N, C-alpha and C positions, 0 to 999 in steps of 0.2 A: 605622121598623124593624118588621117584623112579629111577631117572637117573640123568645124569650131566645137562641136560636141564632143569630138575625141579629146580636144585640147581642155575643154572644161573638165571633162572626167579625169583626164591626167592631173591637172592642177589641183583638183579637188582632193584627189588621192594623196599628192604631195603634201597638200596642207594639213589634212588629217594626221598623217604620219608625223609631220613636223611638231603639231600640236601636242601629241601623245609623247613625242621625244622630250619637247621642252618640260613638261610636267615631271619627267624623271630627272632631267637635267638640273633642275631648280634645287634639287636637293643633293646632286652628286658630289663627292668628296674632291676636295682640292687636289689630293693624291690621285684619284683617278684621271681626273681633267689633265693634270701634268703628265701622267703616263701616256695618255692619247695623244698629245702634243709632240712628245717625245718619239713616240712609236711613228707618227706620221713624219716627223723630221728624218728619221733613219730610212723610211720607206722611200721618201723622195730622193735622197742621196744614193740609195741601192738602185732605184729605178730611173737615174738620170737620163743614160742613153735613151731608154725608151721615151721619156718626156721630150728630150731633144728631137727624136724622130718624129714625135706626134707634132711637135711645134713646126718641123719643117713642111708638114702637110697644110699646117695653117698659114706659113708665110706663102706657099705657093697659091694658096686661096686670095691671101691678100694682095699678092701681086696681080692676079687675074681681076680683082675688084678695083685696082688702080689706086691703093692706098698711098697716101703721101709718105715721103721719107720718115718724118717724124712720127706718124702711126705705125709705119712698119719697125721703127726703133722700139716702140712701146710693146709690140707683139713679140718682138724676138727673145727668144731664150738662149743662153749658151752655158757652159759649165760654171762661170762666174756668177751669173744671175741666179743659177739654181742653188749654188752655194749661199747666196743671198737669201733665197726662199728658205733654206735649211736653217740658216743662221735667225731669221725672222720667227720660225716655228720655235726654235729652241728659246729665242728671248721671250716670246709671249708666255711659253711655259715657265720660265722663272719669275715672271711677273707676280706681285702679290695677288692672291685670288680676291676680287672686290666683293664677291657674294657673302652676305652675312655680316659686312663690316658694320660697326656701329658708328654712324656719322655724328650723333649727338645723343646724349642721355641726360634726363633731369627728373627730379622729384617735385611732386605737386603737394600742397598743404593738405589737399584731399586725401592723401597717402598713397596716391599712384605713382609708380615709377615707369616712366616713359622712355623708350628708345626708339631712335629712328634708324633703320638697318638698310642696307643695299640689298636689292632683290633683281633678278633678271627681268628683262622687258617681256620675254616669252619667245616669239617666234620673229625673226628679223628676214625680210627679204631684200636681197642685194642685186641690183641690176647694173651691169658695167659693160664697158667696151674695152676691146683690145688686150689690156694687159692681163696676161693669165695669172702672174703673181698675185693678183687680187683674189683669186680662188683660195690660195693658201692664207693670205692675210685675214680675208674676212671669215672663212671657216675657223681660224685659230682664234680669233677676237671674240666671236660669238660663243665658242665653246668655252673659253676661259671665263666669260661673263655669265655662263649658265644658259645662254639662249640657244634654240635651234635656230638653224638658217637654210633658207632656200635660196640658191646661188643661181642667177640667170646670166651667163657670160656672153660676150658678143659673138655674133656668128663666125667672125673671123678667127675666134680663139677656141673654137669648140673642141678640137682634139687636144690641144694644150691643157685646157681645163679638165677634160675627161681624166686625163693622165694623172693631174695633180689631185684632183678629187678622189681617185681611187685610193691613193696614198693615206688621205686624210681618212677615209673609210677604214683602211687597214689599222691606222692608230686607234679609232673608236673600238674596232673589234678586239684588238689586243687588250685594251682597258676595260672591256666588258660594258661598254657604254652603248646607247641605242645608235645602230648605223644611220637611222633617219635624222640623227641630230644635226647632219650636214648633208643636204641634198643638192643635185645639181640638175636643173632642169634640161632633159634630154633631147631637146629639139631647138632648131634655128627659127622656127614659126614665131613670128612677132606676135601672133595671138596669145601666146603665153605670157607675154608682157603685160599685155591688156587684162589677162585674167588675174596676174599678181596684183595690179593696182586696185582691183575690186574685191579681193579676198579678205575683207574685214573680219569675216568669222574665223580665219586662221592666221593672219599676219598682223603683228602689233605695230611694226614700223618698217618703211622702205627706205633703203638707202640707194640712190643712184649714183653712179660713178661714169662720167663720160662726158661728151661734148654738149654744148648748149642746146642742140636739138633734143638729145634724150633727156636731158634733165628738165628742161622746159616742158617737155610732154609729160614727164611723171608728175611734176608740180601742178600741171593743170588739169590732169585726169585722174591722179590718184584719189580714191577715197580712203586710203591708209594714211596715217600721219607720215611725214617725210623729213628726213634728215639730207640737206642737199646743198650745194652751192652751184649756180648757174656756169659761172666762168671763173678762172683765176686770172684776173686782169691785174697782175701785180706790178706795183711801182717802186722805182728806186730813185730816190731825190738825193742828189749830191749838193750839200749845202755849202755856203760860202766858207765855212771853217772845217770843210773835210780835209782829212789827210790825204794827198793826191796818190800816194802809193797804195794805200788801203782802198781808195775809191777805185783805182784801176783794177786792183785784183777782184774786188767784189761785184762790179759790173760785169766784168767778163764773165766770172763764175755764174752769176745770177741768170745771165742770157744764154750762155753756150754749153753749160755742163750738160744737161739734158733740156733740149727746147720742147719737148712733147709733154711734159709734166706741168701740172697746174701751179706749181710754185716757180715756174720760169718767169724773169721779168719780161713784161711786154710794153714798158714804158718807161723812159728815163727822163728825169726833170733835172735840169742843170741849172743852179743858181747862177745869175749873172756876176755875182762876186767870185764864184769859182771860176768862170770862164776868164774873167779880168785876171785872175792870179795864175791859172794854169793853161790857159787856152783851151783848146778843142781835143785834148789827149783822150778822153773817154770815148768821144766819136771815132776818133782815129783807130783807137784799140779795136773797137768794134768792127769797123770796116776791114780792117787787116785781118781779123778772124774769120772773115767772110759773111758777116751779118749785113743784111740789107737795112740800113737805117734811114727811116722815113721821118723826114722833119720839115723845118719851115725857117724862113728868116736868115739870120746870120750863120746857123748852123750848116746851111745849104752850101757855104763856101768850102767845106771839107770835102774833098774828092771822093767820090764813091758814094754820096748820099743822094738821096731822091727825094722829091717833092711829097710831103705827106698829103693825103687825102683827109677831108674832114672827119670820115669814120675810122681812120688809123688810131685815133685817140679813143680809147675805150674798147679796143678790139683784142681778142685773145688769138694771137698768131699761130701759138705751139709750132714754130719754125724758126729758121735763122733769120728772122725780121723783127725789128723793134722800132717803136715810136719814140721820138725824142723831141724835148721842147725846152726852151729857155724859161725860167721863172724869176721874179723878183722877190726873193725871200720865202720864208717858210710858210707864211700865210698864203701866198699865192700857190705854192705847191699843194698845201692843204686843200685849198678850194678846187684845185684841178682834180685831185684825188677824189674828193667827195662828189665832184661831177661825173666822173669817168669811171672810177673804181668798182669792183664787184664785192668789196668787203672782204676779201680774201686775205692777201699779205701785202704790207708795205714795208719798205726798209728807208731808213735816213742814215746818209753818211755824214757824220759831223763829230768834231772834237768839243762842240759847245754844249755843255750839259742843259742850260736853259731851253735852247733850240730843241734838242732832242726831247726834253720834257714836254715842250708844247706841242710837238708832233704826235707824241704818245698820249697826250691829255685830249687833244681835239681831233683825232681820228677814232672811227669806231670798226675798223677791220678787224677780223677774228685774231689776226696775228701782226703785231708790229715789232720790227726789228731795227736795232741800231748796229751799224758797222760790221753787217755780216749778211750774206747771201740770202736771198728770198728762198733759195733751194733748199733751205733748212726747214721749210714748211712741211714737215713730214713727221708722222707719228713716231717712227724709228728713231729719228734724230730729237725728238722730245723725251726719249727714254720709255716709251709706251710699247716697244718691241716692234709694232707695227700699227697700222691705221686702217679702219674701214673707209675712211674719207675724211675731208675737210669740211666741216659744217659752217656755213656762213650766216645762217639764222640766228636768232636770238633766244629760241626756245630750247630748254633742255641741255643740247649740247652745242658746243662751239669750238671751231679750231679743229685740231687732229681728234678724230673719234677713235678712242682706244676702248679697251675692255671696261674700265671704269664708266666711260661715258654711255656704255651699252646697258647700264642698270638704271633702274629707278629705285625707289624705297617704299618701306612701309613702316608703320608704327608698331611696336610691341608694347603693350600696356599690362602691367601686373599690379594686382591690388591684393588684399587679404580681407575678403569679405567686404570690401569697400563699397558703400552706396552713396548716391548723390543726395545731398540735402535739398 
């Protein structure tokens, strides 16, 4: 693209094509959408070597940019992760089609029959960083829910995203659905993002997936409605009545399974009653696993820990780093999370039902978990096949955004010559 006018023309063309495709997808049969997704899955597996080769170009670009180890992990594709993409496409294909579902139905004394039914949103714009699998997840979920989608991947994942997008288009073509139903913005120029945020004529909702800088920019500048979360500042609270072996397993998994995802634990809260009963085993386990534990007070006596800075609480590290703090009881844990959390995902480790109920009742994060890892904050793990993101706002969609969450509704009203008195 030579200049801003070229970007405007490019994006306007993409928007027009998406709007036309959305009108057709709104009444596409469940069978054709299913066929498109299965065709895409088969194409991804068939072309896996080409996708890995494209990913190698992106990894080289990422190294030149100096991406962190966690970001490089998010960017990397291998045969196992491609199998995950294929499985995700197939899983979404097998999900119940939400479009046309009757949410509620009732009869009025006037003689009217009223049905509230699910309907697509229209055109979804997805802006994301690093993780090329989002290309498949977002494309699949939008298609399943009858929406056209405009994908703008990160500059570092351009080659991988193009290779995966080509497979999605192959699936659409094989099912005789409009190829413009899933479009990938073909440029790294950031002006394309600016255009997307202004395209109220063509885009019905924007979904940003990435770091605080990207999501904050989108929320600040978008004229189009946004489903977003700024950060995944996820907490794990080890209550005084936690089972120590369960707690040790969960804390390690929540932090170390994959540090670069939004469901990774970023702060460990340890009840003083837990410390009195079981000592500093949770901190020791993290240190042994290579995690830098930033803490204060008594917990600094554990070898390998470092003094926490004030801004380490309420920080998304996305790395082998975690903040840790002692608290006096569940209410102090709740107060800490309310102050420093991002309303994404919080976990409580306890065998005390009353304590767990209090934690669930008094926190308002999108996902609250008992005795399990925060890394389960994922649409696939919720049975949605995949997710387009985790929404932490309170309007329309919250938590993992799957196909059902990408629908709105309309009212279908039937009478029999009925008039209003």
